N, C-alpha and C positions, 0 to 999 in steps of 0.2 A: 732694251737689249735682253735677250733671253738668258736664263741662268746657264752658266757653263756646264753644270751637271746635267741639265736636260739635253743640251745640244751634244754633249759627249756620248749620250746613248746611241746617237746615230753615226758616230765616228767609226772609221775602220779600226780593226784590232791594233794596228801599229800606233795610231794616235791615242787610243785608250791606254796602251802600254806606256807611251811617252808621258801621258798625264799621271799615271800611277808612279812612275819613276820620279817625276817632278814633285809629286806630293811626298814621296819618301825622302827626297832631299830636303824639302821644307820641314818635315818632322825632325830630321837630323839637325837642321839649323836651329829649330826651336829647343831641342834638347841641349844643344851647345849654349844657347842663351841661358837656359835654366842652370846648367853647370857653371857658367861664368858668374851668374848672380850668386849662387851659393859660395863659390870660391872667393869672390870679392867680399862678400859678407863675412866669411871666416877670416879673411885677411885683415879687414877693418877691425873685427873683434880681437884678433890676435895682437894687432898693433896697439889698440887702446887698452885692453884688459891685461895682457901679459907682456907687452913690449916685445912681442915676437911675431913679426909679419911672416907670411908664407912666401917662401922664395919663388920667384918666377911669375908671380901673378901679373905684373905689368907686361911681361913678355908674352904670356899666354893670351892676355886680353888683346894685345896688338895683333897677334896672329889670328885670333878667333874672329875679330871684326871683319877682316877680309873674307874669311871662310863663310861666315854667316851671310854676308851679302851675296856671294856666289851660290850658296846653297838655297837661299830663299827667293832670289830674283826670278827664276823661271816660273815659280808658282804665282808670284805677284803678277807677272805678265799673263799667265793662263787665266787667272781669276779676274782680270780686268782692273787690277789695282796698281798697275805700273804708272808712274808719274808721267803725265803728258798734258800739254795745254789743249783744252777743248774749245777755246774761243773761236778759232778759225774753222776747225774741223766740223763742229756742230752746225754752224751756218752753212758751210759748204755741202754737208750731207743733206740738208733740207733743200737747198736750191739746185744743186747739181750732184746727185748721188753717185753717178759714175766717176765724176772728177774727185769727189771725196774719197771713194774707194781707191782710186789710182794714187792719190796723195798719201793715204794711209799705207798702201803697199810700198810706195817709194820710201817712206819713213822706215818701214819694217826691213826693206832690203838694205838701206844704209846702216841700220842697227846691226843686221846680220854681218855686213862687211866689217864694221868696226869690231864687233865681237870676234870675228874670224881673225882679224889682225891680233887682237889680244891673246886669243888661244894659240895662234901660231908663234907669237913672240914669247909666250910663257913656256912652250914645250922645251926649248933648250935650257931655260932656267930650272925647270923641273928635273931634267936629265942631269944637269950639273949638281943640283942639290942632292939628288938621289945617289949619284956615284961618288961625290966628294964628302958626303955626310955633312953638308952645310947646316949650321945651327944658329940659334939666337940665344943670347944669355952670356954668362961669364963662367968659364971653366972653374970648377971648384965650388961654385955656388949653385947655379942652375943653368941647364942647357936644354933646348928643345929643338928637334929637327924642323927644318923649314919645308921639306918636301911635301908633307901632308897638305899644307896650305896651297902650294903650287899645284898639287893634284886636284884640290878642290876648285881652283880657278879653271883648270882644264875641263873638269867634269861639269861644273856649273855653267861655264861659258858655252860649252858644247850643247848642253841642255837648253840654254837660253836661245841659241841659234836655232835649234830644232823647234822650240816653242814659237819663235817668230815665223818659221816656215809653216808650222801648223796653223798659225793665225792667218797667214795668207791663204792657205788651202781652205780653211773654214770660211773665209770671206767670199771666195769665189765658187764654192761648191754649189751644186744644184739645190735650190731651196726646197725644203721639206715642209709640208703642212702649212703652206702659205707664208712662211717666213721669207723675209727679203734677204737677198744675198748680202753677206757682210754683217748681218745682224748678230751673228754669233762671234764676231771678232772681238 
């Protein structure tokens, strides 16, 4: 399988932009992981050394895990690191490449449909959280709004749908320099 960076050089501007935005979301997710690591470390130190935990750490960790998944999943797919079983597909690709491509495309289309349902179902939740000011935590101790996580699900889910669509396009585009169709998927 060719390197995604090499194949990306032949992609149209829209796909290169999609890949750049996907990478930016990945970086934001990584920074969120770093921030959580520091925050949890300070919370543990505060609990053990001073008997004073940082308010809201469990709530922020709960919210952040969902955000991190939706921020980093599109890049994982783009880089070919998305979890999938290769046992059947690898044998099928060798014996019947067209059937293997069709099955991979079917998987991608089903994933797009499922993510479309998730994004569609999250929109009203986001709108309600935004307008009502929904929060997590306890008033007087710590509260955090929930709308940023819902927005992250919308953005990350949409980017993941677009990356699945880009993967399908890359699979069937005209081969360049002797590459087989679908090799860049």
